Structures are given as C-alpha cells and as structure tokens.
C-alpha positions in Angstrom: -11.5 31.1 -98.3 -14.2 29.2 -96.5 -14.6 26.7 -99.3 -14.5 23.7 -96.9 -17.7 21.7 -96.6 -17.5 21.6 -92.8 -18.0 25.4 -92.5 -21.5 25.2 -93.9 -24.1 23.7 -91.6 -26.2 22.8 -94.7 -23.7 20.0 -95.5 -23.9 18.7 -91.9 -27.6 18.4 -92.3 -27.3 16.6 -95.7 -24.7 14.2 -94.1 -27.1 13.6 -91.2 -29.9 12.8 -93.8 -27.6 10.3 -95.6 -26.7 8.6 -92.3 -30.4 8.5 -91.4 -31.3 6.9 -94.7 -28.5 4.3 -94.3 -29.9 3.5 -90.9 -26.7 4.6 -89.1 -28.6 7.2 -87.0 -32.2 7.0 -85.9 -32.9 10.8 -85.4 -35.0 12.2 -88.1 -33.5 15.2 -89.9 -36.8 16.5 -91.2 -37.0 19.6 -89.1 -33.4 20.6 -89.9 -34.1 20.0 -93.6 -37.1 22.3 -93.4 -35.1 25.1 -91.7 -32.2 24.7 -94.1 -34.6 24.9 -97.1 -36.1 28.1 -95.7 -32.7 29.6 -95.2 -31.7 28.6 -98.7 -34.9 30.2 -100.1 -33.8 33.5 -98.5 -30.4 33.0 -100.1 -32.1 32.4 -103.5 -34.1 35.7 -103.1 -30.8 37.5 -102.3 -29.2 36.0 -105.5 -32.1 37.1 -107.6 -31.9 40.6 -106.1 -28.2 40.9 -107.0 -28.7 39.2 -110.4 -26.4 36.4 -109.4 -25.4 34.3 -112.4 -25.1 31.0 -110.5 -28.7 31.0 -109.2 -29.9 28.2 -111.4 -26.9 26.0 -110.3 -27.7 26.9 -106.7 -31.4 25.9 -107.2 -30.3 22.6 -108.6 -28.0 21.9 -105.7 -30.8 22.9 -103.2 -33.2 20.5 -105.0 -30.7 17.6 -104.6 -29.6 18.5 -101.1 -32.8 19.7 -99.5 -35.9 19.1 -101.5 -35.4 15.5 -102.5 -34.2 14.5 -99.0 -37.2 16.4 -97.4 -39.6 14.7 -99.9 -38.3 11.3 -98.7 -38.8 11.9 -95.0 -41.8 14.3 -95.1 -44.2 11.5 -94.0 -42.0 9.9 -91.4 -42.7 10.5 -87.7 -41.0 13.4 -86.1 -40.4 13.4 -82.3 -39.2 15.7 -79.6 -35.9 13.8 -79.5 -35.4 14.7 -83.2 -35.7 18.4 -82.3 -33.1 17.8 -79.5 -30.8 16.0 -82.0 -31.0 19.1 -84.3 -30.1 21.4 -81.5 -27.3 19.2 -80.4 -25.9 19.0 -83.9 -26.1 22.7 -84.3 -24.2 23.2 -81.0 -21.5 20.8 -82.1 -21.3 22.7 -85.4 -20.9 26.0 -83.5 -18.2 24.5 -81.3 -16.4 23.1 -84.4 -16.3 26.4 -86.3 -15.4 28.2 -83.0 -12.4 25.8 -82.6 -11.5 26.7 -86.2 -11.7 30.4 -85.3 -14.6 31.1 -87.7 -18.0 32.6 -86.8 -21.3 32.1 -88.4 -21.6 35.8 -89.2 -18.3 35.7 -91.0 -19.6 32.8 -93.2 -22.9 34.7 -93.9 -21.0 38.0 -94.7 -18.7 36.1 -97.1 -21.7 34.5 -98.8 -23.4 37.9 -99.3 -20.2 39.5 -100.5 -19.6 36.6 -103.0 -23.2 37.0 -104.2 -22.7 40.7 -104.7 -19.4 40.1 -106.5 -20.9 37.2 -108.6 -18.5 34.6 -107.1 -19.3 31.1 -105.9 -20.7 31.0 -102.3 -19.8 27.5 -101.3 -17.7 24.5 -102.1 -20.0 22.9 -104.6 -20.6 26.2 -106.4 -16.8 26.7 -106.5 -16.4 23.3 -107.9 -19.0 23.9 -110.6 -17.3 27.1 -111.6 -13.9 25.3 -111.9 -15.4 22.5 -114.0 -17.2 24.9 -116.3 -14.2 27.0 -117.2 
C-alpha cells in the first residue's frame, strides 16, 4: 500500500526540479529541496536507530534526488515568489492526497512502521527490493 510516487511529496519536489532545469517552470525549487533534504535526514536517523537494512540504498536515492539537485541550484537566486510556489505546490499536494482519501500522517506512520519492520518505505525502495531478489 502507498507505493505510488504521487503520495510522497518528495517526488513532487524532484519533478519540480526537473521541470525547472528543463526551463518549463521558472520557480526555483531550492527551498523545497532544502526542506526535503532535512526531512530525509530525520528519516535516515530513524533508519539508523532501527537498524534498517536499506539505509545505504535510501542514502543513495537521497543523494540523487536531493543533494545533486540542490547542488545545481544552490547559487541560483531565490525569491519570495519561489517561497509562494513551494507553499502552493504543497497545498496542491495536500488537496491531491485528500481527494485520494490519504492523509500525510498515514503516510508518515506507514513509513515508520515499514522502517521498524525492515520493509521498503517508498516506491523506489520497493523497486530496489524487487530487483535485488
């Protein structure tokens, strides 16, 4: 359950970054990438605490999805409109998951439960587990 990409705001941010780099959107995702990276660091600490066996895979994914994109935009100008774009995107995300009858806390609880049970916590982690069987 909840292995769809669109249930995880992190993938929305990465998609935004790709669209920004392609010049399709002009709003800078730098702030969202920083917040997402900080949230993922908390998840990594939780994984370490519970001796989660996929922590290295997760770190590699975070490096590709957060660190490298952040590195590429770190010196770009960041404006108030970019902050507003982040807030609007988050509101759209909340509306989207609400329409799908999912709440943010349910996603977080499932991730923590899966970490405790040593199960994949997202679609890419799930795919890695399937491919390495």
